[in-house]
N, C-alpha and C positions, 0 to 999 in steps of 0.2 A: 750434629743433629740431636736435639733433645729427645729423651724417651719418657719424660714425665707427663706429657700430654696424653690424656685418655680419651679415645673415641668411644663414647657410650651413647646408646640410643636416647634421644631427647635432648642432647647437648645443643645449646644455642651458641653459635660461633660465627665466624666470618670467613670468606675466602682467603683474606689476607693472613689470618691466623693459621689456617690449614697450610697455606703456601710456606709460611715461615717455619712451621714444624716439619713438613714433609717434602719441601723442595719442589713444588709444582707451580703451574701458572695460576693466574687469577681471573682471566678474562673470558674463557670459553666454558661451555656447558660440560665438556668432557676434558678433564685435566689429568693426564698420566703423570705419576710421580715415579720415574724410572728407578732411581736409586732406592727408594723406599718400597719398591715392588707393589705399588698400589695404583688404582685408577679411581679418581673422584668424579662423581656425576652430580651436577647441580641442576635441579629441575625447578622451573618457575612457570606453572600452568597459566598464570594470569598474563604473562608476557605475550602469549599467543592470541589473546582476545582481540587486540587491535588489528589482527590479520583475519579475524572472522572464525578461526577454528584452532583448536589445539588438541593434540593426542595425549598429552601428558596427564598422568593421574593414576590413582589406584583403581584398577578394574575390578569386576566382580570375581570373588574367589571361585576357583574351579576345583576339580578333584585333587589337585596337587597343592592347594592352598592359596595364599595371597599372591597377587600379581600386580606389578606396577609397570605402566607403559611409559616409555621415554622416547621422545623424538630426537633423532640423531643430529649430527653436526652438519651445518650448511644452511645458510639463510635463504639463498636463492638457487634456482635450478634443481635438477634431480640430485638427490643425495646418493652417494656411492659408498660402498663398503671399503673404504681406504682411510688413511690418515687416522684421525681420532676415532672415527666410527669403527675402524678395524681394531684399534686398541681396546675399545669397549667390548666388541664381539669376541675377541680372542683373549680376554683377560685370564681366563682359567688355563688356557693352553700355555700362556706365557708366564704362569705362576704369579699373577698379580691379584691382590685382593681388590674387591669392588665395594665402594662405599657411596651410599646415596644420601644427598641433602636436598631439602626443599626450601624455597625462599620463605622467610618468616618475618617480613616487614623490615622497615629501615632501622638502623642503629639510632637510638635517641640522639638528637642533635647533629646527625650526620646524614649524608645522602647514601652511604654504603648500605648494602642489603645484608641483613642477618640470614644465617642459614641454620635450619633445624636438621640435625642428624637423624635420619630414619633408622639406619643400621647397616650392617654388612649384607651385601646382596651377591647374587650371581646371575649371569644371563641364563635364561631358561635353556637347559640342555636339549629339550625336545623341539621347541620352535624358538630359536634365538631372536629372530627379527622378522617383521612383516613389512611389506611395501604397501603404503597407503597413499591416497591422493589428497593433497591439501594445498593451501595457499602458502607461497613463500613471502619474503619481505617485500618483494617487488610486486606483490598482488597477483602474481601469475601462478596457475596451477602447476604442481610438480609432484614427482614421486618423493615421498618421505620415508625414511627408514625408521620404523617404530620398534624399539627394542623391548623385549619382554623380560623384566627383572623379577627375581624371586628372592625372598629372604634366605639367608644361609640357615641350614638346619640347626635348630637349637637356639637361634637368636630370637629376640623379642623386639620387633620393629616398633618405633615410636610413631604409629599412625595417628592422624588427627582427622576430624570430620572434613576439614577443608581439602584433604588430599584426594578425596573421591573424584573420579572423572566428572567433568561437567557435561550435562545433557546437550545434545545438538540444539541449535537455535532455529533450524529450519529443515524441511525435508530436502534431500538432495540425492542425485544419482550421477555418479561419474563412471564412465566407461574406462576400464583399465586393461592395459595389455598384460596378458599372462606372462609372467617371468619365471625363469628357472628358480628352483628352490635354493636359497642361500645355504651352503653347507653348515651343518652343526659343528660346534666347537669340540675341543678335546673332552673326553669323558663320555662320549657317545660312540659306541661301536656297533656297526651294522653286521648282521649275519644273514646271508642270503638263504631264504627258505627254499625248499626243493621245488615248490610250485609257484609259478607266476612271478618269481623274483621279489616276493614280499619281504619286508625287512623286520627282524626282531632286534630290538634295541635295548641295551642295558644303559639306563639313564640314572644319574645321581640327582634325584628329585627330593623335595622335603620328605623326611621319614626314612631316608637312606636309599641306596641303589635299588631300582626296581626294573623288572623286565617289562618292556612296553612294546606292543605290536604297532608298527607304523605302516599298516597296509594302505590306508586311504591316500596318503600323499604319493606313494609309489604308483597306485592305481591311476590317480589323476594325471600324473606325469606321463605314464604309458599311453593313456587314452588321448592325451593332448598330442603326443607324437603321432599317434594313429590318425588323428584328424588332419594334422598338418601334412602328413604323407599323402592323404587323400585330396589335398588341395583346398582344404577348408581354412577359413579365417577364424581364429579363436580369441576370445576376450573373456573378461569377467566384469563384474560391477562392484563398486563400493556404494552402498546405500545408507544414507544417514536419515534418521527420522527425528523430527522435532520433539524435544522433551525426553529423548531417550539417550542412554549412554552407549558409546561405541557405534559400530557400523555392521550392517549385514553384508556378507560377501559370499555369493553363490560360487560353487566350485568352477564351473566352466559354462561359457556361452558360445555356441557354434553360430557365428554370424551368418555363415553361408546358408545353413538350413533353418535358421531362426529357432534354435533349440536350447533350452536351459537345462543343464545337467546338475544333479546333486549326487555326489559319490559317498559310499559308505564302505568301511573296511571289512564288513562281514555281512553275509546274506541272511541275517537273522530277522525275525519278526520285529523286534524292537528297532533295529536299524532301518528297516523298510518303512515302518510307521513314522520314525523320526524324519526320514527323507521326504515322505509325503507332506508332513506338516511344514517343513522348510520350503518346499517348492510352492505350496499354497501361499506362503507368506511372500516369497520373492517375486512371484509372477505378477503380483498386483502392481509392482513398482517398475516393471521393465517396459519401456515404451518401444515403439517400432511398428512395423507392419502388422496387420491382423494375422492371426493364425499362429501365435507363439505356441510351441509345443514344449512339453517338459518331460524329462526322463530321469530315471534312477540308474546310476552306474554302480555295478556290484562286481566283486572279484570272482564270484561263483554263481552258478544258476540257483535261484531260490526254489523253495517248494512250490508245488502246484497251486496251493491255496494263496500263497503270496503273489504269484503271477496273476491269479484271478483278481486279487485285491487291487493290484496296480491297474489292470485293465478296466475294472469297474470304476476307478477314479479318473480314467482317461489319461493315465500316465504311462509312458513308454518304458521299456526295460532294455538295458544294454548290460551284458555281463561278459567277463573275460573267459576265454577258452584257451586251450593249448595253442591254437592257431591264430588267435586274434580276438575279435569282439563280436559275439553273437547279438543280433538285434540292430546292428549298424550296417548300412544306412537304415534309418527309421522307416517303417512301412506307413503308408497312408499320409 
């Protein structure tokens, strides 16, 4: 195996050359190179256009920096976290480097596709993968695993304008079954807090390891279990809007009581105000019988003024207590 080949961001190459140097396959979007301890990801957002939707592309930067979304392996049917998808999700745990390429037009005089090397990446240690609804190759809706990739700290990704996620072409709302959270990969350690089982996480995000509080996800999971134990049916929605990038995803929808919930990890004014805005946005797109109610889900009881604010806006409040959830079932 040669060692003279240099992977540098911006490099234009082909799958065949990568396979020759590193000993991986050439046909799939996720190609592990076991001996070289690498995983190569080939993204081609234009390939999904013939099916009406694609999740691949550079999303908006968040507080942790750049983010690239990549749809997992499996052309038809629900994608599962096994085989190549598992290799991608667990690359850090298995000690394999992750390298991202984006399709860059055909090789002159050939039908082969060129690949532009974006740079070394890693699966987001906080939220490795999300489940989205989208069309498969057979034109049937299915669950797609959308991996969240971030540049390795200190690297300079070779982004281009064409890498930005494409806006949705039409409004759409797909009801999605709430699924268990896919476990985070190695490098993320949970410490149970004394109250409510909230988690404090040490995550290796851009800029170095940081202490991150993961209250919201734990709160949603606990309340979902509470609803199911009460005999309620629970779902959520994936809402796409024409001309916009990405999808809106409310936290929980109680089908039984026709209630839409938005959870926040802290009972602060900023969090409550954000939840109010999100619920106002979501509720416009949720069809069904008249009388949709909305509620904010919090880990603690908020201040009296925040409770008054929610009441004035016609929004219910549910918050966690030592014995369960106050405010559930909703009154009125």
